[in-house]
N, CA, C and O atoms as a Tripos MOL2 file, in Angstrom:
@<TRIPOS>MOLECULE
protein
  312   311    78     0     0
PROTEIN
NO_CHARGES

@<TRIPOS>ATOM
      1 N          -8.4590    4.5000    2.7970 N.3       1 MET1
      2 CA         -9.0610    3.6760    1.7810 C.3       1 MET1
      3 C          -8.5660    2.2530    1.9610 C.2       1 MET1
      4 O          -7.4410    2.0190    2.4020 O.2       1 MET1
      5 N          -9.4160    1.3210    1.6150 N.am      2 LYS2
      6 CA         -9.0160   -0.0850    1.6510 C.3       2 LYS2
      7 C          -8.6880   -0.5220    0.2370 C.2       2 LYS2
      8 O          -9.4230   -0.2450   -0.7110 O.2       2 LYS2
      9 N          -7.5650   -1.2120    0.1230 N.am      3 VAL3
     10 CA         -7.1870   -1.7920   -1.1560 C.3       3 VAL3
     11 C          -7.1350   -3.2980   -0.9680 C.2       3 VAL3
     12 O          -6.7300   -3.7910    0.0850 O.2       3 VAL3
     13 N          -7.5480   -4.0210   -1.9950 N.am      4 GLU4
     14 CA         -7.6680   -5.4730   -1.8780 C.3       4 GLU4
     15 C          -7.0230   -6.1820   -3.0510 C.2       4 GLU4
     16 O          -6.8980   -5.6380   -4.1480 O.2       4 GLU4
     17 N          -6.6180   -7.4120   -2.7860 N.am      5 ASN5
     18 CA         -6.1370   -8.3390   -3.8170 C.3       5 ASN5
     19 C          -5.0080   -7.7670   -4.6690 C.2       5 ASN5
     20 O          -5.0870   -7.7610   -5.8980 O.2       5 ASN5
     21 N          -3.9770   -7.2960   -4.0150 N.am      6 ILE6
     22 CA         -2.8090   -6.7930   -4.7230 C.3       6 ILE6
     23 C          -1.9550   -7.9930   -5.1170 C.2       6 ILE6
     24 O          -1.3890   -8.6720   -4.2600 O.2       6 ILE6
     25 N          -1.8700   -8.2450   -6.4100 N.am      7 THR7
     26 CA         -1.1040   -9.4010   -6.8830 C.3       7 THR7
     27 C           0.2810   -8.9980   -7.3850 C.2       7 THR7
     28 O           1.2110   -9.8030   -7.3330 O.2       7 THR7
     29 N           0.4290   -7.7730   -7.8680 N.am      8 ASP8
     30 CA          1.7330   -7.2850   -8.3300 C.3       8 ASP8
     31 C           2.3240   -6.4160   -7.2230 C.2       8 ASP8
     32 O           2.2470   -5.1880   -7.2620 O.2       8 ASP8
     33 N           2.9100   -7.0820   -6.2460 N.am      9 ILE9
     34 CA          3.3970   -6.4000   -5.0510 C.3       9 ILE9
     35 C           4.5280   -5.4390   -5.3910 C.2       9 ILE9
     36 O           4.5850   -4.3310   -4.8570 O.2       9 ILE9
     37 N           5.4240   -5.8550   -6.2730 N.am     10 LYS10
     38 CA          6.5380   -4.9810   -6.6630 C.3      10 LYS10
     39 C           6.0160   -3.6890   -7.2790 C.2      10 LYS10
     40 O           6.4730   -2.6030   -6.9210 O.2      10 LYS10
     41 N           5.0800   -3.7950   -8.1850 N.am     11 LYS11
     42 CA          4.5040   -2.6070   -8.8310 C.3      11 LYS11
     43 C           3.7550   -1.7500   -7.8150 C.2      11 LYS11
     44 O           3.8120   -0.5220   -7.8850 O.2      11 LYS11
     45 N           3.0540   -2.3790   -6.8720 N.am     12 PHE12
     46 CA          2.3440   -1.6290   -5.8420 C.3      12 PHE12
     47 C           3.3200   -0.7580   -5.0580 C.2      12 PHE12
     48 O           3.0510    0.4200   -4.8250 O.2      12 PHE12
     49 N           4.4610   -1.3380   -4.6470 N.am     13 PHE13
     50 CA          5.4410   -0.5550   -3.9020 C.3      13 PHE13
     51 C           6.0810    0.5220   -4.7680 C.2      13 PHE13
     52 O           6.4440    1.5800   -4.2550 O.2      13 PHE13
     53 N           6.2270    0.2820   -6.0610 N.am     14 GLU14
     54 CA          6.7260    1.3160   -6.9620 C.3      14 GLU14
     55 C           5.7640    2.4950   -7.0100 C.2      14 GLU14
     56 O           6.1870    3.6510   -7.0110 O.2      14 GLU14
     57 N           4.4640    2.1980   -7.0490 N.am     15 VAL15
     58 CA          3.4520    3.2570   -7.0440 C.3      15 VAL15
     59 C           3.5140    4.0240   -5.7270 C.2      15 VAL15
     60 O           3.4850    5.2550   -5.7280 O.2      15 VAL15
     61 N           3.5970    3.3170   -4.6120 N.am     16 VAL16
     62 CA          3.7010    3.9700   -3.3000 C.3      16 VAL16
     63 C           4.9430    4.8520   -3.2480 C.2      16 VAL16
     64 O           4.8760    5.9900   -2.7830 O.2      16 VAL16
     65 N           6.0680    4.3390   -3.7190 N.am     17 ASP17
     66 CA          7.3170    5.1150   -3.7030 C.3      17 ASP17
     67 C           7.2250    6.3670   -4.5670 C.2      17 ASP17
     68 O           7.9020    7.3580   -4.2900 O.2      17 ASP17
     69 N           6.4000    6.3360   -5.6060 N.am     18 SER18
     70 CA          6.2690    7.4870   -6.5020 C.3      18 SER18
     71 C           5.3470    8.5680   -5.9450 C.2      18 SER18
     72 O           5.2740    9.6620   -6.5060 O.2      18 SER18
     73 N           4.6540    8.2850   -4.8660 N.am     19 CYS19
     74 CA          3.7440    9.2640   -4.2800 C.3      19 CYS19
     75 C           4.5240   10.4360   -3.6980 C.2      19 CYS19
     76 O           5.6190   10.2590   -3.1650 O.2      19 CYS19
     77 N           3.9540   11.6300   -3.8030 N.am     20 LYS20
     78 CA          4.6080   12.8530   -3.3320 C.3      20 LYS20
     79 C           4.5010   13.0140   -1.8200 C.2      20 LYS20
     80 O           5.4550   13.4410   -1.1700 O.2      20 LYS20
     81 N           3.3480   12.6740   -1.2650 N.am     21 GLY21
     82 CA          3.1120   12.8650    0.1690 C.3      21 GLY21
     83 C           3.2660   11.5720    0.9500 C.2      21 GLY21
     84 O           3.8240   10.5860    0.4690 O.2      21 GLY21
     85 N           2.7570   11.6100    2.1580 N.am     22 LYS22
     86 CA          2.8190   10.4410    3.0330 C.3      22 LYS22
     87 C           1.8070    9.3940    2.5970 C.2      22 LYS22
     88 O           0.6970    9.7210    2.1760 O.2      22 LYS22
     89 N           2.2010    8.1390    2.7040 N.am     23 VAL23
     90 CA          1.2960    7.0170    2.4920 C.3      23 VAL23
     91 C           1.4650    6.1280    3.7150 C.2      23 VAL23
     92 O           2.5350    5.5720    3.9630 O.2      23 VAL23
     93 N           0.3750    6.0090    4.4720 N.am     24 MET24
     94 CA          0.4410    5.3040    5.7400 C.3      24 MET24
     95 C          -0.3690    4.0170    5.6850 C.2      24 MET24
     96 O          -1.4620    3.9810    5.1200 O.2      24 MET24
     97 N           0.1780    2.9650    6.2760 N.am     25 LEU25
     98 CA         -0.5220    1.7020    6.4580 C.3      25 LEU25
     99 C          -1.1780    1.7420    7.8250 C.2      25 LEU25
    100 O          -0.5100    2.0200    8.8200 O.2      25 LEU25
    101 N          -2.4730    1.4690    7.8930 N.am     26 VAL26
    102 CA         -3.1870    1.4280    9.1630 C.3      26 VAL26
    103 C          -3.2840   -0.0360    9.5870 C.2      26 VAL26
    104 O          -3.8690   -0.8590    8.8830 O.2      26 VAL26
    105 N          -2.7040   -0.3480   10.7460 N.am     27 THR27
    106 CA         -2.7270   -1.7290   11.2420 C.3      27 THR27
    107 C          -4.0820   -2.0300   11.8750 C.2      27 THR27
    108 O          -4.8840   -1.1250   12.1030 O.2      27 THR27
    109 N          -4.3260   -3.2870   12.1530 N.am     28 GLY28
    110 CA         -5.5640   -3.6990   12.8120 C.3      28 GLY28
    111 C          -5.7430   -3.0590   14.1770 C.2      28 GLY28
    112 O          -6.8660   -2.9220   14.6610 O.2      28 GLY28
    113 N          -4.6290   -2.6650   14.8020 N.am     29 GLU29
    114 CA         -4.6860   -2.0190   16.1150 C.3      29 GLU29
    115 C          -4.8320   -0.5040   16.0060 C.2      29 GLU29
    116 O          -4.9320    0.1830   17.0230 O.2      29 GLU29
    117 N          -4.8430    0.0210   14.7780 N.am     30 GLY30
    118 CA         -4.9970    1.4550   14.5710 C.3      30 GLY30
    119 C          -3.6890    2.2180   14.4640 C.2      30 GLY30
    120 O          -3.6910    3.4380   14.2970 O.2      30 GLY30
    121 N          -2.5650    1.5030   14.5600 N.am     31 ASP31
    122 CA         -1.2720    2.1700   14.3910 C.3      31 ASP31
    123 C          -1.0910    2.5600   12.9330 C.2      31 ASP31
    124 O          -1.6250    1.9130   12.0330 O.2      31 ASP31
    125 N          -0.3290    3.6290   12.7120 N.am     32 ARG32
    126 CA         -0.0410    4.0680   11.3490 C.3      32 ARG32
    127 C           1.4480    3.9380   11.0910 C.2      32 ARG32
    128 O           2.2770    4.4710   11.8280 O.2      32 ARG32
    129 N           1.7680    3.2130   10.0200 N.am     33 LEU33
    130 CA          3.1570    2.9740    9.6460 C.3      33 LEU33
    131 C           3.4220    3.6060    8.2890 C.2      33 LEU33
    132 O           2.5820    3.5460    7.3910 O.2      33 LEU33
    133 N           4.5890    4.2070    8.1460 N.am     34 ASN34
    134 CA          4.9780    4.8440    6.8960 C.3      34 ASN34
    135 C           5.2050    3.7730    5.8340 C.2      34 ASN34
    136 O           6.1890    3.0360    5.8900 O.2      34 ASN34
    137 N           4.3030    3.6900    4.8780 N.am     35 LEU35
    138 CA          4.3810    2.6510    3.8550 C.3      35 LEU35
    139 C           5.4850    2.9320    2.8330 C.2      35 LEU35
    140 O           5.8590    2.0430    2.0670 O.2      35 LEU35
    141 N           6.0050    4.1520    2.8150 N.am     36 LYS36
    142 CA          7.1060    4.4660    1.9100 C.3      36 LYS36
    143 C           8.4490    4.0070    2.4760 C.2      36 LYS36
    144 O           9.4540    3.9990    1.7650 O.2      36 LYS36
    145 N           8.4680    3.6300    3.7350 N.am     37 SER37
    146 CA          9.6770    3.1400    4.3710 C.3      37 SER37
    147 C           9.9810    1.7260    3.8860 C.2      37 SER37
    148 O           9.1120    0.8550    3.9210 O.2      37 SER37
    149 N          11.1960    1.5010    3.4380 N.am     38 LYS38
    150 CA         11.5870    0.1610    2.9930 C.3      38 LYS38
    151 C          11.5110   -0.8310    4.1530 C.2      38 LYS38
    152 O          11.1630   -1.9960    3.9600 O.2      38 LYS38
    153 N          11.8340   -0.3700    5.3410 N.am     39 LEU39
    154 CA         11.7560   -1.2550    6.5090 C.3      39 LEU39
    155 C          10.3150   -1.7150    6.7140 C.2      39 LEU39
    156 O          10.0790   -2.8960    6.9670 O.2      39 LEU39
    157 N           9.3620   -0.8160    6.6100 N.am     40 THR40
    158 CA          7.9520   -1.1950    6.7330 C.3      40 THR40
    159 C           7.5600   -2.1420    5.6200 C.2      40 THR40
    160 O           6.8700   -3.1330    5.8580 O.2      40 THR40
    161 N           7.9930   -1.8460    4.4110 N.am     41 GLN41
    162 CA          7.6410   -2.6880    3.2780 C.3      41 GLN41
    163 C           8.1450   -4.1150    3.4640 C.2      41 GLN41
    164 O           7.4160   -5.0660    3.1830 O.2      41 GLN41
    165 N           9.3620   -4.2750    3.9260 N.am     42 TYR42
    166 CA          9.9510   -5.6130    4.0230 C.3      42 TYR42
    167 C           9.6320   -6.3440    5.3100 C.2      42 TYR42
    168 O           9.4610   -7.5630    5.3040 O.2      42 TYR42
    169 N           9.5500   -5.6200    6.4120 N.am     43 VAL43
    170 CA          9.3600   -6.2810    7.6950 C.3      43 VAL43
    171 C           7.8910   -6.3450    8.0950 C.2      43 VAL43
    172 O           7.3690   -7.4290    8.3530 O.2      43 VAL43
    173 N           7.2270   -5.2110    8.1480 N.am     44 SER44
    174 CA          5.8500   -5.1750    8.6340 C.3      44 SER44
    175 C           4.8710   -5.8830    7.7160 C.2      44 SER44
    176 O           3.9250   -6.5090    8.1930 O.2      44 SER44
    177 N           5.0760   -5.7980    6.4200 N.am     45 LEU45
    178 CA          4.1390   -6.4140    5.4860 C.3      45 LEU45
    179 C           4.4070   -7.8820    5.2420 C.2      45 LEU45
    180 O           3.5790   -8.5710    4.6460 O.2      45 LEU45
    181 N           5.5430   -8.3720    5.6880 N.am     46 ALA46
    182 CA          5.8780   -9.7820    5.4560 C.3      46 ALA46
    183 C           4.8180  -10.7120    6.0250 C.2      46 ALA46
    184 O           4.5490  -11.7610    5.4410 O.2      46 ALA46
    185 N           4.2190  -10.3590    7.1330 N.am     47 GLY47
    186 CA          3.1850  -11.1860    7.7480 C.3      47 GLY47
    187 C           1.8530  -11.1360    7.0190 C.2      47 GLY47
    188 O           1.0080  -12.0080    7.2200 O.2      47 GLY47
    189 N           1.6520  -10.1290    6.1720 N.am     48 ILE48
    190 CA          0.3780   -9.9810    5.4630 C.3      48 ILE48
    191 C           0.3490  -10.8240    4.1920 C.2      48 ILE48
    192 O          -0.7190  -11.2620    3.7650 O.2      48 ILE48
    193 N           1.5090  -11.0530    3.5860 N.am     49 PHE49
    194 CA          1.5610  -11.7660    2.3140 C.3      49 PHE49
    195 C           1.0350  -13.1880    2.4440 C.2      49 PHE49
    196 O           1.3560  -13.9080    3.3900 O.2      49 PHE49
    197 N           0.2250  -13.5680    1.4760 N.am     50 SER50
    198 CA         -0.3220  -14.9120    1.4460 C.3      50 SER50
    199 C          -0.3570  -15.3630   -0.0090 C.2      50 SER50
    200 O          -1.0820  -14.7970   -0.8270 O.2      50 SER50
    201 N           0.4210  -16.3710   -0.3180 N.am     51 ASN51
    202 CA          0.4720  -16.8880   -1.6920 C.3      51 ASN51
    203 C           0.8520  -15.8150   -2.7130 C.2      51 ASN51
    204 O           0.3060  -15.7910   -3.8160 O.2      51 ASN51
    205 N           1.7840  -14.9280   -2.3530 N.am     52 GLY52
    206 CA          2.2610  -13.9240   -3.2920 C.3      52 GLY52
    207 C           1.3140  -12.7790   -3.5420 C.2      52 GLY52
    208 O           1.4460  -12.0730   -4.5420 O.2      52 GLY52
    209 N           0.3560  -12.5800   -2.6500 N.am     53 MET53
    210 CA         -0.5540  -11.4430   -2.8270 C.3      53 MET53
    211 C          -0.8800  -10.8320   -1.4750 C.2      53 MET53
    212 O          -0.7360  -11.4740   -0.4350 O.2      53 MET53
    213 N          -1.3220   -9.5860   -1.5070 N.am     54 ILE54
    214 CA         -1.7880   -8.9100   -0.3030 C.3      54 ILE54
    215 C          -3.3070   -8.9090   -0.3740 C.2      54 ILE54
    216 O          -3.8720   -8.2680   -1.2600 O.2      54 ILE54
    217 N          -3.9900   -9.6100    0.5340 N.am     55 PRO55
    218 CA         -5.4420   -9.7080    0.4380 C.3      55 PRO55
    219 C          -6.1630   -8.3830    0.7160 C.2      55 PRO55
    220 O          -7.1350   -8.0570    0.0340 O.2      55 PRO55
    221 N          -5.6930   -7.6130    1.7190 N.am     56 GLU56
    222 CA         -6.3660   -6.3520    2.0420 C.3      56 GLU56
    223 C          -5.4560   -5.4800    2.8890 C.2      56 GLU56
    224 O          -4.7780   -5.9620    3.7970 O.2      56 GLU56
    225 N          -5.4500   -4.1840    2.5780 N.am     57 LEU57
    226 CA         -4.7210   -3.1890    3.3540 C.3      57 LEU57
    227 C          -5.5960   -1.9690    3.5210 C.2      57 LEU57
    228 O          -6.3770   -1.6280    2.6330 O.2      57 LEU57
    229 N          -5.4660   -1.3110    4.6570 N.am     58 GLU58
    230 CA         -6.0680    0.0100    4.8020 C.3      58 GLU58
    231 C          -4.9340    1.0070    4.7700 C.2      58 GLU58
    232 O          -4.0140    0.9450    5.5850 O.2      58 GLU58
    233 N          -5.0020    1.9290    3.8210 N.am     59 ILE59
    234 CA         -3.9560    2.9230    3.6970 C.3      59 ILE59
    235 C          -4.5530    4.3220    3.6610 C.2      59 ILE59
    236 O          -5.7120    4.5150    3.2960 O.2      59 ILE59
    237 N          -3.7340    5.2890    4.0490 N.am     60 ILE60
    238 CA         -4.1120    6.6930    4.0140 C.3      60 ILE60
    239 C          -3.0380    7.4250    3.2270 C.2      60 ILE60
    240 O          -1.8560    7.3470    3.5610 O.2      60 ILE60
    241 N          -3.4430    8.1310    2.1880 N.am     61 ALA61
    242 CA         -2.5250    8.9560    1.4090 C.3      61 ALA61
    243 C          -2.8580   10.4140    1.7030 C.2      61 ALA61
    244 O          -4.0240   10.8080    1.6910 O.2      61 ALA61
    245 N          -1.8200   11.2160    1.9660 N.am     62 SER62
    246 CA         -2.0370   12.5920    2.3860 C.3      62 SER62
    247 C          -2.3500   13.5450    1.2400 C.2      62 SER62
    248 O          -2.9240   14.6120    1.4610 O.2      62 SER62
    249 N          -1.9830   13.1750    0.0350 N.am     63 GLU63
    250 CA         -2.1940   14.0550   -1.1180 C.3      63 GLU63
    251 C          -3.2500   13.4670   -2.0570 C.2      63 GLU63
    252 O          -3.2140   12.2750   -2.3630 O.2      63 GLU63
    253 N          -4.1960   14.3070   -2.5180 N.am     64 PRO64
    254 CA         -5.2450   13.8080   -3.4220 C.3      64 PRO64
    255 C          -4.6990   13.1340   -4.6780 C.2      64 PRO64
    256 O          -5.2620   12.1400   -5.1350 O.2      64 PRO64
    257 N          -3.6090   13.6600   -5.2430 N.am     65 GLU65
    258 CA         -3.0630   13.0360   -6.4480 C.3      65 GLU65
    259 C          -2.4570   11.6660   -6.1430 C.2      65 GLU65
    260 O          -2.3980   10.8020   -7.0180 O.2      65 GLU65
    261 N          -2.0090   11.4700   -4.9090 N.am     66 ASP66
    262 CA         -1.4960   10.1610   -4.5200 C.3      66 ASP66
    263 C          -2.6280    9.1520   -4.3760 C.2      66 ASP66
    264 O          -2.4770    7.9850   -4.7380 O.2      66 ASP66
    265 N          -3.7580    9.6020   -3.8480 N.am     67 VAL67
    266 CA         -4.9400    8.7390   -3.7670 C.3      67 VAL67
    267 C          -5.3210    8.2900   -5.1710 C.2      67 VAL67
    268 O          -5.5990    7.1130   -5.4000 O.2      67 VAL67
    269 N          -5.3330    9.2350   -6.1110 N.am     68 GLN68
    270 CA         -5.6900    8.9110   -7.4910 C.3      68 GLN68
    271 C          -4.6780    7.9590   -8.1110 C.2      68 GLN68
    272 O          -5.0570    7.0470   -8.8460 O.2      68 GLN68
    273 N          -3.3980    8.1600   -7.8230 N.am     69 ARG69
    274 CA         -2.3380    7.2940   -8.3510 C.3      69 ARG69
    275 C          -2.5560    5.8500   -7.8810 C.2      69 ARG69
    276 O          -2.4340    4.9080   -8.6640 O.2      69 ARG69
    277 N          -2.8790    5.6920   -6.6020 N.am     70 ILE70
    278 CA         -3.1020    4.3520   -6.0460 C.3      70 ILE70
    279 C          -4.3740    3.7360   -6.6300 C.2      70 ILE70
    280 O          -4.3950    2.5520   -6.9640 O.2      70 ILE70
    281 N          -5.4320    4.5410   -6.7530 N.am     71 LEU71
    282 CA         -6.6680    4.0410   -7.3550 C.3      71 LEU71
    283 C          -6.4460    3.6140   -8.8070 C.2      71 LEU71
    284 O          -6.9580    2.5810   -9.2370 O.2      71 LEU71
    285 N          -5.6890    4.4060   -9.5560 N.am     72 ASP72
    286 CA         -5.3860    4.0520  -10.9470 C.3      72 ASP72
    287 C          -4.6490    2.7190  -11.0080 C.2      72 ASP72
    288 O          -4.9330    1.8930  -11.8760 O.2      72 ASP72
    289 N          -3.7110    2.5050  -10.1010 N.am     73 PHE73
    290 CA         -2.9910    1.2210  -10.0340 C.3      73 PHE73
    291 C          -3.9770    0.0880   -9.7840 C.2      73 PHE73
    292 O          -3.9340   -0.9400  -10.4600 O.2      73 PHE73
    293 N          -4.8630    0.2760   -8.8140 N.am     74 MET74
    294 CA         -5.7980   -0.7900   -8.4510 C.3      74 MET74
    295 C          -6.7470   -1.1120   -9.6040 C.2      74 MET74
    296 O          -7.0410   -2.2810   -9.8510 O.2      74 MET74
    297 N          -7.2180   -0.1100  -10.2980 N.am     75 VAL75
    298 CA         -8.1270   -0.3430  -11.4190 C.3      75 VAL75
    299 C          -7.3830   -1.0550  -12.5530 C.2      75 VAL75
    300 O          -7.9520   -1.9110  -13.2300 O.2      75 VAL75
    301 N          -6.1280   -0.7040  -12.7540 N.am     76 GLY76
    302 CA         -5.3370   -1.2910  -13.8310 C.3      76 GLY76
    303 C          -4.9170   -2.7210  -13.5740 C.2      76 GLY76
    304 O          -4.5480   -3.4260  -14.5130 O.2      76 GLY76
    305 N          -4.9640   -3.1800  -12.3110 N.am     77 THR77
    306 CA         -4.5040   -4.5180  -11.9910 C.3      77 THR77
    307 C          -5.6150   -5.5390  -11.9670 C.2      77 THR77
    308 O          -5.3410   -6.7270  -11.7980 O.2      77 THR77
    309 N          -6.8420   -5.1320  -12.1280 N.am     78 LYS78
    310 CA         -7.9610   -6.0760  -12.0610 C.3      78 LYS78
    311 C          -8.3280   -6.5870  -13.4110 C.2      78 LYS78
    312 O          -9.2500   -7.3920  -13.5370 O.2      78 LYS78
@<TRIPOS>BOND
     1     1     2 1
     2     2     3 1
     3     3     4 2
     4     3     5 am
     5     5     6 1
     6     6     7 1
     7     7     8 2
     8     7     9 am
     9     9    10 1
    10    10    11 1
    11    11    12 2
    12    11    13 am
    13    13    14 1
    14    14    15 1
    15    15    16 2
    16    15    17 am
    17    17    18 1
    18    18    19 1
    19    19    20 2
    20    19    21 am
    21    21    22 1
    22    22    23 1
    23    23    24 2
    24    23    25 am
    25    25    26 1
    26    26    27 1
    27    27    28 2
    28    27    29 am
    29    29    30 1
    30    30    31 1
    31    31    32 2
    32    31    33 am
    33    33    34 1
    34    34    35 1
    35    35    36 2
    36    35    37 am
    37    37    38 1
    38    38    39 1
    39    39    40 2
    40    39    41 am
    41    41    42 1
    42    42    43 1
    43    43    44 2
    44    43    45 am
    45    45    46 1
    46    46    47 1
    47    47    48 2
    48    47    49 am
    49    49    50 1
    50    50    51 1
    51    51    52 2
    52    51    53 am
    53    53    54 1
    54    54    55 1
    55    55    56 2
    56    55    57 am
    57    57    58 1
    58    58    59 1
    59    59    60 2
    60    59    61 am
    61    61    62 1
    62    62    63 1
    63    63    64 2
    64    63    65 am
    65    65    66 1
    66    66    67 1
    67    67    68 2
    68    67    69 am
    69    69    70 1
    70    70    71 1
    71    71    72 2
    72    71    73 am
    73    73    74 1
    74    74    75 1
    75    75    76 2
    76    75    77 am
    77    77    78 1
    78    78    79 1
    79    79    80 2
    80    79    81 am
    81    81    82 1
    82    82    83 1
    83    83    84 2
    84    83    85 am
    85    85    86 1
    86    86    87 1
    87    87    88 2
    88    87    89 am
    89    89    90 1
    90    90    91 1
    91    91    92 2
    92    91    93 am
    93    93    94 1
    94    94    95 1
    95    95    96 2
    96    95    97 am
    97    97    98 1
    98    98    99 1
    99    99   100 2
   100    99   101 am
   101   101   102 1
   102   102   103 1
   103   103   104 2
   104   103   105 am
   105   105   106 1
   106   106   107 1
   107   107   108 2
   108   107   109 am
   109   109   110 1
   110   110   111 1
   111   111   112 2
   112   111   113 am
   113   113   114 1
   114   114   115 1
   115   115   116 2
   116   115   117 am
   117   117   118 1
   118   118   119 1
   119   119   120 2
   120   119   121 am
   121   121   122 1
   122   122   123 1
   123   123   124 2
   124   123   125 am
   125   125   126 1
   126   126   127 1
   127   127   128 2
   128   127   129 am
   129   129   130 1
   130   130   131 1
   131   131   132 2
   132   131   133 am
   133   133   134 1
   134   134   135 1
   135   135   136 2
   136   135   137 am
   137   137   138 1
   138   138   139 1
   139   139   140 2
   140   139   141 am
   141   141   142 1
   142   142   143 1
   143   143   144 2
   144   143   145 am
   145   145   146 1
   146   146   147 1
   147   147   148 2
   148   147   149 am
   149   149   150 1
   150   150   151 1
   151   151   152 2
   152   151   153 am
   153   153   154 1
   154   154   155 1
   155   155   156 2
   156   155   157 am
   157   157   158 1
   158   158   159 1
   159   159   160 2
   160   159   161 am
   161   161   162 1
   162   162   163 1
   163   163   164 2
   164   163   165 am
   165   165   166 1
   166   166   167 1
   167   167   168 2
   168   167   169 am
   169   169   170 1
   170   170   171 1
   171   171   172 2
   172   171   173 am
   173   173   174 1
   174   174   175 1
   175   175   176 2
   176   175   177 am
   177   177   178 1
   178   178   179 1
   179   179   180 2
   180   179   181 am
   181   181   182 1
   182   182   183 1
   183   183   184 2
   184   183   185 am
   185   185   186 1
   186   186   187 1
   187   187   188 2
   188   187   189 am
   189   189   190 1
   190   190   191 1
   191   191   192 2
   192   191   193 am
   193   193   194 1
   194   194   195 1
   195   195   196 2
   196   195   197 am
   197   197   198 1
   198   198   199 1
   199   199   200 2
   200   199   201 am
   201   201   202 1
   202   202   203 1
   203   203   204 2
   204   203   205 am
   205   205   206 1
   206   206   207 1
   207   207   208 2
   208   207   209 am
   209   209   210 1
   210   210   211 1
   211   211   212 2
   212   211   213 am
   213   213   214 1
   214   214   215 1
   215   215   216 2
   216   215   217 am
   217   217   218 1
   218   218   219 1
   219   219   220 2
   220   219   221 am
   221   221   222 1
   222   222   223 1
   223   223   224 2
   224   223   225 am
   225   225   226 1
   226   226   227 1
   227   227   228 2
   228   227   229 am
   229   229   230 1
   230   230   231 1
   231   231   232 2
   232   231   233 am
   233   233   234 1
   234   234   235 1
   235   235   236 2
   236   235   237 am
   237   237   238 1
   238   238   239 1
   239   239   240 2
   240   239   241 am
   241   241   242 1
   242   242   243 1
   243   243   244 2
   244   243   245 am
   245   245   246 1
   246   246   247 1
   247   247   248 2
   248   247   249 am
   249   249   250 1
   250   250   251 1
   251   251   252 2
   252   251   253 am
   253   253   254 1
   254   254   255 1
   255   255   256 2
   256   255   257 am
   257   257   258 1
   258   258   259 1
   259   259   260 2
   260   259   261 am
   261   261   262 1
   262   262   263 1
   263   263   264 2
   264   263   265 am
   265   265   266 1
   266   266   267 1
   267   267   268 2
   268   267   269 am
   269   269   270 1
   270   270   271 1
   271   271   272 2
   272   271   273 am
   273   273   274 1
   274   274   275 1
   275   275   276 2
   276   275   277 am
   277   277   278 1
   278   278   279 1
   279   279   280 2
   280   279   281 am
   281   281   282 1
   282   282   283 1
   283   283   284 2
   284   283   285 am
   285   285   286 1
   286   286   287 1
   287   287   288 2
   288   287   289 am
   289   289   290 1
   290   290   291 1
   291   291   292 2
   292   291   293 am
   293   293   294 1
   294   294   295 1
   295   295   296 2
   296   295   297 am
   297   297   298 1
   298   298   299 1
   299   299   300 2
   300   299   301 am
   301   301   302 1
   302   302   303 1
   303   303   304 2
   304   303   305 am
   305   305   306 1
   306   306   307 1
   307   307   308 2
   308   307   309 am
   309   309   310 1
   310   310   311 1
   311   311   312 2
@<TRIPOS>SUBSTRUCTURE
     1 MET1         2 RESIDUE 1 A MET
     2 LYS2         6 RESIDUE 1 A LYS
     3 VAL3        10 RESIDUE 1 A VAL
     4 GLU4        14 RESIDUE 1 A GLU
     5 ASN5        18 RESIDUE 1 A ASN
     6 ILE6        22 RESIDUE 1 A ILE
     7 THR7        26 RESIDUE 1 A THR
     8 ASP8        30 RESIDUE 1 A ASP
     9 ILE9        34 RESIDUE 1 A ILE
    10 LYS10       38 RESIDUE 1 A LYS
    11 LYS11       42 RESIDUE 1 A LYS
    12 PHE12       46 RESIDUE 1 A PHE
    13 PHE13       50 RESIDUE 1 A PHE
    14 GLU14       54 RESIDUE 1 A GLU
    15 VAL15       58 RESIDUE 1 A VAL
    16 VAL16       62 RESIDUE 1 A VAL
    17 ASP17       66 RESIDUE 1 A ASP
    18 SER18       70 RESIDUE 1 A SER
    19 CYS19       74 RESIDUE 1 A CYS
    20 LYS20       78 RESIDUE 1 A LYS
    21 GLY21       82 RESIDUE 1 A GLY
    22 LYS22       86 RESIDUE 1 A LYS
    23 VAL23       90 RESIDUE 1 A VAL
    24 MET24       94 RESIDUE 1 A MET
    25 LEU25       98 RESIDUE 1 A LEU
    26 VAL26      102 RESIDUE 1 A VAL
    27 THR27      106 RESIDUE 1 A THR
    28 GLY28      110 RESIDUE 1 A GLY
    29 GLU29      114 RESIDUE 1 A GLU
    30 GLY30      118 RESIDUE 1 A GLY
    31 ASP31      122 RESIDUE 1 A ASP
    32 ARG32      126 RESIDUE 1 A ARG
    33 LEU33      130 RESIDUE 1 A LEU
    34 ASN34      134 RESIDUE 1 A ASN
    35 LEU35      138 RESIDUE 1 A LEU
    36 LYS36      142 RESIDUE 1 A LYS
    37 SER37      146 RESIDUE 1 A SER
    38 LYS38      150 RESIDUE 1 A LYS
    39 LEU39      154 RESIDUE 1 A LEU
    40 THR40      158 RESIDUE 1 A THR
    41 GLN41      162 RESIDUE 1 A GLN
    42 TYR42      166 RESIDUE 1 A TYR
    43 VAL43      170 RESIDUE 1 A VAL
    44 SER44      174 RESIDUE 1 A SER
    45 LEU45      178 RESIDUE 1 A LEU
    46 ALA46      182 RESIDUE 1 A ALA
    47 GLY47      186 RESIDUE 1 A GLY
    48 ILE48      190 RESIDUE 1 A ILE
    49 PHE49      194 RESIDUE 1 A PHE
    50 SER50      198 RESIDUE 1 A SER
    51 ASN51      202 RESIDUE 1 A ASN
    52 GLY52      206 RESIDUE 1 A GLY
    53 MET53      210 RESIDUE 1 A MET
    54 ILE54      214 RESIDUE 1 A ILE
    55 PRO55      218 RESIDUE 1 A PRO
    56 GLU56      222 RESIDUE 1 A GLU
    57 LEU57      226 RESIDUE 1 A LEU
    58 GLU58      230 RESIDUE 1 A GLU
    59 ILE59      234 RESIDUE 1 A ILE
    60 ILE60      238 RESIDUE 1 A ILE
    61 ALA61      242 RESIDUE 1 A ALA
    62 SER62      246 RESIDUE 1 A SER
    63 GLU63      250 RESIDUE 1 A GLU
    64 PRO64      254 RESIDUE 1 A PRO
    65 GLU65      258 RESIDUE 1 A GLU
    66 ASP66      262 RESIDUE 1 A ASP
    67 VAL67      266 RESIDUE 1 A VAL
    68 GLN68      270 RESIDUE 1 A GLN
    69 ARG69      274 RESIDUE 1 A ARG
    70 ILE70      278 RESIDUE 1 A ILE
    71 LEU71      282 RESIDUE 1 A LEU
    72 ASP72      286 RESIDUE 1 A ASP
    73 PHE73      290 RESIDUE 1 A PHE
    74 MET74      294 RESIDUE 1 A MET
    75 VAL75      298 RESIDUE 1 A VAL
    76 GLY76      302 RESIDUE 1 A GLY
    77 THR77      306 RESIDUE 1 A THR
    78 LYS78      310 RESIDUE 1 A LYS
């Protein structure tokens, strides 16, 4: 799923951390990075941030309830 315009980055990572299964970030090259990893959160995503927001990410959540958790976050932030 693609998520866009994440302005509350701290809350987004809290939601990701609360997920039960894997949450993967898909890079432009097709690589998959563990988004629950603090190293990925701080190092890999640093280049994506622009003016305190994440414009767009493609992520894959392995558990249906995690997909719903992320969707609920996105709907609540708009």
